[in-house]
C-alpha positions in Angstrom: -64.3 -141.5 -151.6 -62.4 -142.9 -154.6 -62.2 -146.2 -152.9 -59.8 -147.9 -150.4 -56.2 -148.6 -151.2 -55.7 -152.3 -152.1 -52.1 -153.3 -151.1 -50.3 -155.6 -153.5 -49.9 -159.2 -152.6 -46.8 -161.4 -153.3 -47.4 -163.6 -156.3 -47.3 -167.3 -156.1 -46.0 -168.9 -159.3 -47.6 -172.3 -158.3 -51.1 -170.9 -158.1 -51.9 -171.5 -161.8 -52.7 -175.2 -161.4 -55.8 -176.8 -162.8 -57.6 -179.4 -160.8 -57.0 -182.3 -163.2 -53.2 -182.0 -162.7 -53.6 -181.7 -158.9 -55.8 -184.8 -158.7 -53.3 -186.8 -160.7 -50.8 -186.1 -158.0 -53.2 -187.3 -155.3 -55.5 -190.2 -156.2 -57.5 -190.4 -159.4 -61.3 -189.7 -159.1 -61.7 -190.7 -155.5 -59.8 -187.6 -154.3 -61.5 -185.5 -151.6 -61.3 -181.7 -151.6 -59.2 -182.1 -148.4 -56.6 -183.8 -150.5 -56.1 -180.7 -152.7 -55.0 -178.3 -149.9 -52.8 -178.1 -146.9 -54.4 -175.1 -145.2 -58.1 -174.3 -144.8 -59.4 -170.8 -144.0 -62.9 -170.6 -142.6 -65.3 -167.8 -142.3 -67.2 -168.0 -139.0 -70.8 -166.8 -139.1 -72.7 -168.9 -141.6 -69.9 -171.4 -142.2 -68.7 -172.7 -138.9 -71.7 -171.6 -136.9 -75.1 -169.9 -137.2 -76.2 -168.2 -134.0 -75.3 -170.5 -131.2 -75.1 -173.7 -133.2 -72.4 -175.1 -135.4 -73.3 -175.9 -139.0 -73.8 -179.5 -140.0 -70.6 -181.5 -139.7 -68.5 -178.4 -138.8 -66.9 -179.6 -135.6 -66.1 -183.2 -136.8 -64.8 -182.0 -140.2 -62.4 -179.5 -138.7 -61.2 -182.2 -136.3 -60.7 -184.6 -139.2 -58.7 -182.0 -141.1 -56.4 -181.4 -138.1 -55.9 -185.2 -137.8 -54.8 -185.2 -141.4 -52.2 -182.6 -140.6 -54.0 -179.7 -142.2 -53.6 -176.1 -141.0 -56.8 -174.3 -139.9 -57.5 -170.6 -139.6 -60.7 -168.7 -138.8 -61.1 -165.3 -140.5 -63.7 -162.8 -139.4 -64.4 -159.1 -139.6 -66.0 -159.4 -136.1 -64.4 -156.9 -133.8 -64.6 -159.3 -130.8 -61.4 -160.2 -129.0 -59.6 -163.2 -130.4 -59.5 -165.1 -127.1 -63.2 -164.6 -126.7 -63.8 -166.0 -130.2 -61.6 -169.0 -129.5 -63.5 -169.7 -126.3 -66.8 -169.4 -128.2 -65.6 -171.9 -130.8 -64.4 -174.3 -128.1 -67.8 -174.1 -126.4 -69.4 -175.2 -129.7 -67.0 -178.2 -129.8 -64.6 -176.7 -132.3 -61.1 -176.6 -130.9 -59.4 -173.3 -131.7 -56.2 -171.7 -130.4 -56.1 -167.9 -130.2 -53.3 -167.9 -132.8 -55.7 -169.6 -135.3 -58.2 -166.7 -135.1 -57.6 -163.9 -137.6 -59.7 -160.8 -136.9 -59.7 -157.4 -138.5 -58.2 -156.0 -135.3 -55.4 -158.5 -135.3 -54.8 -157.9 -139.1 -54.5 -154.2 -138.4 -51.9 -154.8 -135.7 -50.0 -157.3 -138.0 -50.1 -154.7 -140.9 -48.7 -151.9 -138.7 -46.0 -154.2 -137.1 -44.9 -155.2 -140.6 -44.5 -151.5 -141.5 -42.5 -150.9 -138.4 -45.1 -148.5 -136.9 -44.3 -147.5 -133.3 -47.1 -145.1 -132.4 -50.8 -145.2 -133.4 -54.0 -143.3 -132.7 -56.7 -146.0 -132.3 -60.3 -145.2 -132.7 -62.2 -148.4 -131.7 -63.4 -150.6 -128.9 -61.3 -152.4 -126.4 -60.6 -155.4 -128.6 -58.9 -153.3 -131.2 -56.9 -151.3 -128.6 -55.7 -154.6 -127.0 -54.5 -156.0 -130.4 -52.6 -152.8 -131.2 -50.8 -152.6 -127.8 -50.1 -156.4 -127.7 -48.2 -155.8 -131.0 -45.9 -153.5 -129.1 -47.3 -150.3 -130.6 -47.7 -147.3 -128.3 -51.1 -145.6 -128.3 -50.9 -141.9 -128.7 -53.4 -139.2 -129.8 -52.7 -136.2 -132.0 -49.9 -135.3 -134.4 -47.3 -137.6 -132.7 -48.9 -140.7 -134.3 -47.6 -142.6 -137.2 -50.9 -144.2 -138.0 -54.6 -143.6 -137.4 -56.4 -146.9 -137.0 -60.2 -146.9 -137.3 -62.6 -149.5 -136.0 -66.1 -149.4 -134.5 -66.3 -146.8 -131.8 -69.7 -145.2 -130.9 -67.9 -142.6 -128.8 -66.1 -140.9 -131.7 -67.0 -137.2 -131.8 -66.6 -134.6 -134.6 -63.7 -133.1 -132.8 -61.9 -136.4 -132.8 -62.6 -136.8 -136.5 -61.2 -133.3 -137.2 -57.9 -133.9 -135.4 -57.5 -137.5 -136.7 -58.1 -136.3 -140.2 -55.4 -133.6 -139.7 -52.9 -136.2 -138.5 -53.7 -138.3 -141.6 -53.3 -135.2 -143.8 -49.9 -134.6 -142.3 -48.6 -138.0 -143.2 -50.0 -140.6 -140.7 -51.0 -143.9 -142.2 -54.8 -144.3 -142.5 -55.9 -147.9 -141.6 -59.5 -149.1 -141.4 -60.7 -152.4 -140.1 -63.5 -152.4 -142.6 -65.7 -149.9 -144.5 -69.1 -151.3 -143.8 -71.5 -148.4 -144.2 -74.2 -149.9 -141.9 -74.8 -152.9 -139.6 -78.1 -154.5 -138.7 -79.8 -154.0 -135.3 -83.3 -154.7 -134.0 -84.1 -151.0 -134.5 -82.9 -151.1 -138.2 -79.7 -150.5 -140.0 -77.3 -148.2 -138.1 -74.3 -146.3 -139.4 -71.2 -148.5 -139.3 -67.4 -148.0 -139.4 -67.6 -146.8 -143.0 -69.3 -143.6 -141.9 -66.4 -142.6 -139.7 -63.9 -143.8 -142.4 -65.7 -141.6 -145.0 -65.6 -138.6 -142.8 -61.8 -139.0 -142.2 -61.3 -139.6 -145.9 -63.2 -136.4 -146.7 -61.4 -134.4 -144.1 -57.9 -135.7 -145.0 -58.1 -136.1 -148.7 -56.6 -139.6 -148.2 -58.0 -143.1 -148.8 -57.6 -145.8 -146.2 -55.8 -149.1 -146.3 -58.6 -151.6 -145.3 -57.4 -154.7 -143.6 -60.6 -156.7 -143.2 -62.2 -158.9 -145.8 -62.3 -158.6 -148.8 -59.1 -156.7 -148.8 -55.7 -158.5 -148.8 -54.1 -157.7 -145.4 -56.3 -160.1 -143.4 -55.6 -162.9 -145.9 -51.9 -162.0 -146.0 -51.7 -162.3 -142.2 -53.4 -165.7 -142.3 -51.1 -166.8 -145.2 -48.0 -165.7 -143.3 -49.1 -167.6 -140.3 -49.4 -171.0 -142.0 -46.2 -171.1 -144.1 -48.0 -172.9 -146.9 -47.8 -172.0 -150.6 -50.9 -170.1 -151.8 -51.6 -172.9 -154.3 -52.3 -175.2 -151.3 -54.6 -172.9 -149.4 -58.4 -172.6 -149.7 -60.9 -170.2 -148.2 -64.4 -171.5 -147.4 -67.0 -168.7 -147.1 -70.7 -167.9 -147.7 -70.3 -164.4 -149.0 -69.0 -163.9 -152.6 -68.2 -160.2 -152.2 -66.3 -160.7 -149.0 -64.9 -164.2 -148.6 -64.6 -165.3 -152.2 -63.4 -162.0 -153.7 -61.0 -161.5 -150.8 -59.5 -165.0 -151.4 -58.9 -164.3 -155.0 -57.4 -160.9 -154.4 -54.9 -162.7 -152.1 -54.2 -165.4 -154.7 -55.8 -168.4 -153.0 -58.6 -170.7 -154.0 -62.1 -170.4 -152.7 -65.2 -172.5 -152.0 -68.7 -171.0 -151.6 -70.8 -172.8 -149.0 -74.6 -173.1 -149.1 -77.1 -172.0 -151.7 -76.0 -168.4 -152.1 -76.1 -167.2 -155.7 -72.6 -166.9 -157.2 -71.5 -164.0 -159.5 -70.9 -164.8 -163.2 -67.9 -167.0 -163.9 -65.9 -164.1 -165.3 -66.4 -162.2 -162.0 -63.4 -162.3 -159.5 -66.0 -163.1 -156.9 -67.0 -166.4 -158.6 -65.8 -169.4 -156.5 -63.5 -172.2 -157.6 -66.1 -174.6 -156.3 -69.1 -175.1 -154.0 -70.0 -177.1 -150.9 -73.3 -177.5 -149.2 -71.8 -178.2 -145.8 -68.3 -178.6 -144.4 -68.7 -182.4 -144.6 -68.3 -182.1 -148.4 -64.6 -181.4 -147.8 -64.2 -185.1 -146.9 -66.5 -186.6 -149.5 -64.7 -189.0 -151.9 -64.8 -187.6 -155.4 -65.4 -184.1 -154.2 -62.2 -182.8 -155.7 -63.5 -183.3 -159.2 -66.0 -180.4 -158.6 -63.2 -177.9 -157.8 -61.6 -175.9 -160.6 -58.4 -174.3 -159.6 -57.8 -171.9 -162.4 -56.7 -168.6 -160.9 -59.3 -165.9 -160.3 -59.1 -162.2 -159.9 
Protein backbone atom coordinates (compact mmCIF):
# COMPACT_ATOMS: atom_id res chain seq x y z
CA UNK A 1 0.00 0.00 0.00
CA UNK A 2 1.26 3.48 -0.85
CA UNK A 3 -0.58 4.89 2.12
CA UNK A 4 -4.07 6.16 2.87
CA UNK A 5 -5.47 9.24 1.21
CA UNK A 6 -5.35 12.28 3.49
CA UNK A 7 -8.23 14.64 2.63
CA UNK A 8 -7.48 18.34 2.63
CA UNK A 9 -8.71 20.45 5.53
CA UNK A 10 -10.01 23.98 5.31
CA UNK A 11 -7.32 26.45 6.45
CA UNK A 12 -7.91 28.78 9.37
CA UNK A 13 -6.08 32.12 8.96
CA UNK A 14 -6.31 32.71 12.72
CA UNK A 15 -4.37 29.59 13.69
CA UNK A 16 -0.93 31.23 13.44
CA UNK A 17 -1.10 32.83 16.88
CA UNK A 18 1.66 32.65 19.48
CA UNK A 19 0.75 32.13 23.10
CA UNK A 20 2.17 35.46 24.31
CA UNK A 21 -0.29 37.39 22.10
CA UNK A 22 -3.20 35.17 23.18
CA UNK A 23 -2.40 35.60 26.87
CA UNK A 24 -2.27 39.38 26.51
CA UNK A 25 -5.86 39.18 25.33
CA UNK A 26 -6.87 37.20 28.42
CA UNK A 27 -5.10 37.97 31.72
CA UNK A 28 -1.33 38.32 31.99
CA UNK A 29 0.60 35.47 33.62
CA UNK A 30 -2.29 34.08 35.67
CA UNK A 31 -4.04 32.73 32.57
CA UNK A 32 -5.16 29.13 32.64
CA UNK A 33 -4.98 26.83 29.64
CA UNK A 34 -8.77 26.90 29.79
CA UNK A 35 -8.64 30.64 29.00
CA UNK A 36 -6.92 30.02 25.66
CA UNK A 37 -9.60 27.87 24.05
CA UNK A 38 -13.35 27.67 23.52
CA UNK A 39 -13.56 23.97 22.59
CA UNK A 40 -11.80 20.97 24.12
CA UNK A 41 -11.45 17.64 22.31
CA UNK A 42 -10.57 14.70 24.58
CA UNK A 43 -9.23 11.27 23.74
CA UNK A 44 -10.93 8.72 25.98
CA UNK A 45 -8.81 5.74 27.02
CA UNK A 46 -5.81 7.05 28.94
CA UNK A 47 -7.06 10.63 29.12
CA UNK A 48 -10.60 10.61 30.51
CA UNK A 49 -10.47 7.09 31.90
CA UNK A 50 -8.20 4.10 32.32
CA UNK A 51 -10.03 0.81 32.56
CA UNK A 52 -13.12 1.46 34.68
CA UNK A 53 -11.82 4.53 36.50
CA UNK A 54 -11.55 8.16 35.47
CA UNK A 55 -8.13 9.77 35.47
CA UNK A 56 -7.37 12.20 38.34
CA UNK A 57 -9.57 15.27 38.12
CA UNK A 58 -11.22 14.28 34.84
CA UNK A 59 -14.87 14.50 35.86
CA UNK A 60 -14.60 17.74 37.83
CA UNK A 61 -12.41 19.41 35.18
CA UNK A 62 -14.83 18.61 32.36
CA UNK A 63 -17.72 19.86 34.50
CA UNK A 64 -15.82 23.08 35.22
CA UNK A 65 -15.10 23.62 31.53
CA UNK A 66 -18.79 23.27 30.73
CA UNK A 67 -19.64 25.77 33.48
CA UNK A 68 -17.27 28.22 31.77
CA UNK A 69 -19.22 27.80 28.53
CA UNK A 70 -16.63 25.63 26.79
CA UNK A 71 -17.62 23.07 24.16
CA UNK A 72 -16.52 19.50 24.89
CA UNK A 73 -16.11 16.58 22.48
CA UNK A 74 -14.83 13.03 23.01
CA UNK A 75 -12.89 11.53 20.08
CA UNK A 76 -12.19 7.81 19.83
CA UNK A 77 -11.35 5.13 17.29
CA UNK A 78 -13.29 2.71 19.50
CA UNK A 79 -15.94 1.02 17.31
CA UNK A 80 -18.44 0.97 20.21
CA UNK A 81 -21.85 2.56 19.66
CA UNK A 82 -21.87 6.27 20.60
CA UNK A 83 -24.83 5.93 22.95
CA UNK A 84 -23.05 3.14 24.80
CA UNK A 85 -19.91 5.29 25.15
CA UNK A 86 -22.01 8.20 26.46
CA UNK A 87 -23.63 5.91 29.03
CA UNK A 88 -20.23 4.60 30.07
CA UNK A 89 -18.94 8.13 30.59
CA UNK A 90 -22.03 9.05 32.60
CA UNK A 91 -21.53 5.99 34.81
CA UNK A 92 -18.04 7.34 35.58
CA UNK A 93 -19.44 10.74 36.57
CA UNK A 94 -18.61 12.44 33.27
CA UNK A 95 -21.76 13.92 31.75
CA UNK A 96 -21.82 13.31 27.99
CA UNK A 97 -24.48 13.61 25.33
CA UNK A 98 -24.42 11.24 22.37
CA UNK A 99 -23.81 14.22 20.09
CA UNK A 100 -20.57 15.00 21.93
CA UNK A 101 -19.07 11.58 21.18
CA UNK A 102 -17.17 11.35 17.89
CA UNK A 103 -16.30 7.78 16.87
CA UNK A 104 -14.69 6.50 13.69
CA UNK A 105 -18.05 5.02 12.71
CA UNK A 106 -19.83 8.34 13.13
CA UNK A 107 -17.02 10.11 11.26
CA UNK A 108 -17.42 7.66 8.37
CA UNK A 109 -21.15 8.40 8.22
CA UNK A 110 -20.47 12.15 8.41
CA UNK A 111 -17.91 11.89 5.60
CA UNK A 112 -20.30 9.97 3.34
CA UNK A 113 -23.20 12.29 4.09
CA UNK A 114 -21.06 15.32 3.21
CA UNK A 115 -20.23 13.66 -0.13
CA UNK A 116 -23.89 13.00 -0.85
CA UNK A 117 -23.49 9.21 -0.78
CA UNK A 118 -26.83 7.37 -0.98
CA UNK A 119 -25.80 3.69 -1.00
CA UNK A 120 -22.92 2.01 0.82
CA UNK A 121 -21.58 -1.50 1.33
CA UNK A 122 -20.65 -1.74 5.01
CA UNK A 123 -18.13 -4.28 6.30
CA UNK A 124 -18.21 -3.92 10.06
CA UNK A 125 -19.97 -4.63 13.32
CA UNK A 126 -23.43 -3.43 14.32
CA UNK A 127 -22.28 -0.04 15.62
CA UNK A 128 -20.87 0.92 12.22
CA UNK A 129 -23.98 -0.34 10.41
CA UNK A 130 -26.17 1.72 12.75
CA UNK A 131 -24.19 4.92 12.20
CA UNK A 132 -24.37 4.55 8.41
CA UNK A 133 -28.11 3.85 8.29
CA UNK A 134 -28.89 6.61 10.82
CA UNK A 135 -27.18 9.01 8.41
CA UNK A 136 -29.85 8.13 5.85
CA UNK A 137 -27.57 5.96 3.73
CA UNK A 138 -29.00 2.75 2.30
CA UNK A 139 -26.95 -0.40 2.84
CA UNK A 140 -26.40 -2.45 -0.32
CA UNK A 141 -23.95 -5.12 -1.40
CA UNK A 142 -22.29 -5.47 -4.77
CA UNK A 143 -21.83 -3.16 -7.72
CA UNK A 144 -24.79 -0.93 -6.83
CA UNK A 145 -22.87 0.69 -3.97
CA UNK A 146 -21.34 4.15 -4.16
CA UNK A 147 -18.94 3.45 -1.30
CA UNK A 148 -17.36 0.51 0.51
CA UNK A 149 -16.94 1.26 4.23
CA UNK A 150 -14.55 -0.97 6.17
CA UNK A 151 -14.50 -1.41 9.94
CA UNK A 152 -13.83 -4.35 12.23
CA UNK A 153 -15.72 -7.45 11.08
CA UNK A 154 -14.40 -10.90 11.97
CA UNK A 155 -16.93 -12.51 9.63
CA UNK A 156 -15.40 -11.06 6.44
CA UNK A 157 -14.53 -13.80 3.96
CA UNK A 158 -12.18 -13.83 0.98
CA UNK A 159 -15.24 -13.90 -1.26
CA UNK A 160 -16.54 -10.67 0.27
CA UNK A 161 -13.11 -9.07 -0.12
CA UNK A 162 -12.99 -10.05 -3.80
CA UNK A 163 -16.34 -8.51 -4.67
CA UNK A 164 -15.85 -5.44 -2.47
CA UNK A 165 -12.50 -4.84 -4.16
CA UNK A 166 -14.22 -5.15 -7.53
CA UNK A 167 -16.78 -2.51 -6.50
CA UNK A 168 -13.95 -0.19 -5.46
CA UNK A 169 -12.11 -0.83 -8.70
CA UNK A 170 -15.24 0.15 -10.62
CA UNK A 171 -15.48 3.49 -8.86
CA UNK A 172 -17.00 3.09 -5.39
CA UNK A 173 -15.41 5.26 -2.71
CA UNK A 174 -13.09 3.32 -0.40
CA UNK A 175 -13.49 4.41 3.24
CA UNK A 176 -11.81 2.81 6.27
CA UNK A 177 -12.48 3.54 9.93
CA UNK A 178 -8.80 2.92 10.72
CA UNK A 179 -5.79 1.02 9.39
CA UNK A 180 -4.56 -0.58 12.62
CA UNK A 181 -2.66 -3.68 11.56
CA UNK A 182 -3.17 -5.48 14.89
CA UNK A 183 -4.99 -5.16 18.19
CA UNK A 184 -4.02 -6.65 21.57
CA UNK A 185 -5.81 -9.65 23.09
CA UNK A 186 -5.07 -12.01 25.97
CA UNK A 187 -3.85 -14.50 23.36
CA UNK A 188 -1.50 -11.99 21.75
CA UNK A 189 -1.79 -9.47 18.94
CA UNK A 190 -4.48 -10.33 16.40
CA UNK A 191 -4.91 -9.04 12.84
CA UNK A 192 -6.88 -5.80 12.84
CA UNK A 193 -8.93 -3.75 10.38
CA UNK A 194 -5.75 -2.85 8.53
CA UNK A 195 -5.41 -6.43 7.32
CA UNK A 196 -8.76 -6.27 5.51
CA UNK A 197 -8.02 -2.75 4.25
CA UNK A 198 -4.69 -3.94 2.84
CA UNK A 199 -6.39 -6.83 1.04
CA UNK A 200 -8.95 -4.48 -0.50
CA UNK A 201 -6.25 -2.01 -1.52
CA UNK A 202 -4.26 -4.79 -3.17
CA UNK A 203 -7.31 -6.19 -4.93
CA UNK A 204 -8.63 -2.84 -6.14
CA UNK A 205 -5.45 -0.89 -6.79
CA UNK A 206 -6.96 1.98 -4.76
CA UNK A 207 -6.02 3.56 -1.45
CA UNK A 208 -8.62 4.27 1.26
CA UNK A 209 -9.74 7.50 2.81
CA UNK A 210 -9.22 6.82 6.53
CA UNK A 211 -11.62 8.66 8.83
CA UNK A 212 -10.25 7.69 12.25
CA UNK A 213 -7.38 9.34 14.11
CA UNK A 214 -4.84 10.54 13.05
CA UNK A 215 -6.53 11.34 9.74
CA UNK A 216 -8.54 14.57 9.29
CA UNK A 217 -12.18 13.40 8.78
CA UNK A 218 -12.82 12.60 12.46
CA UNK A 219 -11.34 15.91 13.54
CA UNK A 220 -13.22 17.76 10.80
CA UNK A 221 -16.49 16.23 11.98
CA UNK A 222 -15.74 17.39 15.52
CA UNK A 223 -14.73 20.87 14.33
CA UNK A 224 -17.92 21.20 12.28
CA UNK A 225 -19.99 20.22 15.32
CA UNK A 226 -18.69 22.97 17.63
CA UNK A 227 -18.75 26.00 15.33
CA UNK A 228 -15.56 27.41 16.85
CA UNK A 229 -12.52 28.74 14.91
CA UNK A 230 -9.67 26.24 14.75
CA UNK A 231 -7.42 28.67 16.61
CA UNK A 232 -9.71 28.29 19.65
CA UNK A 233 -9.77 24.47 19.71
CA UNK A 234 -7.38 22.10 21.48
CA UNK A 235 -7.03 18.31 21.46
CA UNK A 236 -5.87 16.56 24.63
CA UNK A 237 -4.45 13.09 24.03
CA UNK A 238 -1.86 10.61 25.23
CA UNK A 239 -0.64 9.28 21.87
CA UNK A 240 1.60 11.51 19.72
CA UNK A 241 1.16 9.50 16.52
CA UNK A 242 -2.62 9.51 16.81
CA UNK A 243 -4.04 12.35 18.92
CA UNK A 244 -1.30 14.94 18.47
CA UNK A 245 -0.44 14.31 14.82
CA UNK A 246 -4.14 14.17 13.99
CA UNK A 247 -4.81 17.48 15.70
CA UNK A 248 -2.05 19.20 13.78
CA UNK A 249 -3.15 17.71 10.47
CA UNK A 250 -6.55 19.26 11.19
CA UNK A 251 -5.02 22.63 12.04
CA UNK A 252 -5.80 22.70 15.77
CA UNK A 253 -3.59 22.87 18.86
CA UNK A 254 -2.68 19.87 21.01
CA UNK A 255 -1.71 18.93 24.54
CA UNK A 256 0.05 15.67 25.38
CA UNK A 257 -1.06 14.18 28.70
CA UNK A 258 1.12 12.12 31.02
CA UNK A 259 4.75 11.09 30.80
CA UNK A 260 4.68 9.76 27.23
CA UNK A 261 7.81 10.64 25.28
CA UNK A 262 7.15 13.31 22.67
CA UNK A 263 8.68 13.35 19.18
CA UNK A 264 11.33 15.99 18.35
CA UNK A 265 10.09 19.57 18.17
CA UNK A 266 10.29 19.66 14.36
CA UNK A 267 8.04 16.59 14.10
CA UNK A 268 4.34 17.30 13.35
CA UNK A 269 3.51 14.93 16.21
CA UNK A 270 5.22 17.21 18.74
CA UNK A 271 2.59 18.76 21.06
CA UNK A 272 1.97 22.45 21.69
CA UNK A 273 2.15 21.74 25.41
CA UNK A 274 1.90 19.09 28.11
CA UNK A 275 -0.35 18.33 31.06
CA UNK A 276 0.08 15.68 33.72
CA UNK A 277 -3.64 15.45 34.46
CA UNK A 278 -6.73 17.23 33.20
CA UNK A 279 -6.64 19.36 36.36
CA UNK A 280 -3.75 21.26 34.74
CA UNK A 281 -6.22 22.84 32.31
CA UNK A 282 -7.51 24.95 35.22
CA UNK A 283 -4.19 25.70 36.93
CA UNK A 284 -3.41 29.45 37.10
CA UNK A 285 -0.36 30.23 34.99
CA UNK A 286 -0.67 27.04 32.97
CA UNK A 287 -1.19 28.95 29.73
CA UNK A 288 2.43 30.13 29.82
CA UNK A 289 3.55 26.56 29.11
CA UNK A 290 1.56 26.28 25.87
CA UNK A 291 3.14 27.42 22.60
CA UNK A 292 0.57 27.91 19.88
CA UNK A 293 2.80 28.19 16.85
CA UNK A 294 1.17 26.03 14.16
CA UNK A 295 2.35 22.46 13.68
CA UNK A 296 2.22 20.09 10.73
